[in-house]
N, C-alpha and C positions, 0 to 999 in steps of 0.2 A: 138786500138791505141788511140783513143784521151786521155788518161789518161799522151800515156807517149808525146806524139808528144806536146802537151798542153805543158807543164812543160819543154820540151826540146827548142820550140821555146820562151819561157820567158825566162829561163836563157842568152839565145842568144841573144835577146834585153838587156837585164842589162848584164850584166859580169860584172859589174866595181861592183855589185852586191851581184855576188857570190864568193864563193871563188875557186881557181886553181882545189887544189882536186872534187871539186861541179863539173866545169866548166867540168874535163875533166872526174867523173861519166857519167856524164852525154853524154856523146861524146860516151863513149861507149856502152853505150844505145843507141842514134844514130845509132850507125855503126850495132849495133841491128835489128834496126829496119829497113835496110836500106835492111838486113841479111833475112828478111820477106818477101819485098818487090822481093829480088830476089826467093823465093823459097829457099833457102838456111836451115830454120826454120821454123817454124807454133809461130803464135799469138793466144793462147785463151783466144779469149774475153770474151765469156762466163764466164771462171772462172774465172775473174776479176772480172768483175758483179755481182757476187756471190758473193766473197769475200768482194766487197767494201760498197754491197748491207748489209749483213753480217753485218760489223763495221756499220751501214751509220743507223742500226737495236737498237743497246747497248744504253743501259742508261743509265749514269754514275752518276747517284746522285739519291735523292729522290725526288726534282722538274720534273723531269720526260722528262726534256731536252737531245736528240740523238741527238748520238754524230754525228760533223760535219768533215768530213774528208775535212781537208788541199790540196790544189794545189798540194806540193812537198811528202805528202801522202798516195795520189793518183799516182803517181809515183810510186814511192818505193813497192806499194804493187800490184803493175803493171809489175814491174819488173820481182820481185820475183815471179809470181803466174802465167804471161803474156808468156814469152820463153819457146817451147818447140822442142825438139828435130822433124823427123819427123815422127816418132814412139810413141809421146805423151806423154813422157817425162819431166819432167822440167827440163830447163839446168842449170838454176842462182843453186844453192844446199847451198849457203852460203852467209852472206850478211852484209857489216860493215855497220853500219848510227851510225857515227860521228857529234853530230851538240852539240851546246850547250843548256848550263841550258833553261826548261821552255819551250821549245817547241814542249812537248809530245811525244819523245820518248818511254816515261815507259804507255803511256795510249797506242800506239801506237802494242811495244812486246805484252804484255800483250793480246790485244785483237785479233793479231795475233798469240797466246797461244790458246787460249781460243777457235777461228775458229778452227783452227789442234783436239784437244778435240772434239769438238761438230761434227766436217763436216767429219771428216777423223775415218773411222773404225777402232776400237782396236788400237788408237793412245798413244803413251805415250810422254809426255810433260815436258820435265827440265826446269824448270826459272833455271839460274842458273844466279849469278850480283857477282860483284867485292866484299860487301859484303852482309850480314844476309839482317843490314836494306836497303839496295837498294832490294834486290829478295824482303822482305817483305812487303812495298811498291807497285810493279808490284802484289802479290799473293793479299793485301786487292785489286788495284783496280780491277781484275778481280773477286772477288769476289761479288763487286759493281757490277760490268756489271750482276754477274749471277740475284740478287737479286732485283736489279730494272728490268731491259729488262723482262718486261711480262712474253714472252713463257719461257727462264730457266727462274725465278723465278716460273714459272707453273713443271719445271722439277725436282725444285728441293725439292717443296710441291710434291710433288710424290713420289721421291725417283730414278729419276734419274740422278740426279745431288747431288753427296754426297758433301757434304763439311769438313774438318777437320783442327781447325785452332790453333792445338795442331803440338806442333813437333812429326812427320815429317806431315809441310805442306801439306795437301795433297784436292786436285780435282779428280773429279774421275767420268766417265759417263756413263751411263748404257743405253744404248736404249734397 
């Protein structure tokens, strides 16, 4: 739960630099951390590490530089993938991300879409945006991740991953 606790402590220590809604969201997650400590729900640290590791192995451009998740991105991913009910089912099925432009939203969402496509058996991922051009930016980011990340590029070359860059834009994974 380090990803969660670090960000919770950071926001609590710096309330003037975070919007009211951000502080409220952080406190909702802090309450869920307390529920984990009380044994009411579970936290799957292994899955959170798996997701974060997946992201940090992605290569976004031709320079070979790997993705480096920020503290808020780790918090977001940990909140989505970490909390489980007692049977192991993910609790948070919906997540809303409202942050300013140029803060890594599209890169994060593209990575989540690719994670589900690659790691979840028979996953169907729909990438939706307010307009076609924004959805295309996210699609192109996924394509860059695939082409620039060595293991994914190998899967693309072997036919395990299929990319169609004409309408309808499609990425498919055939393990």
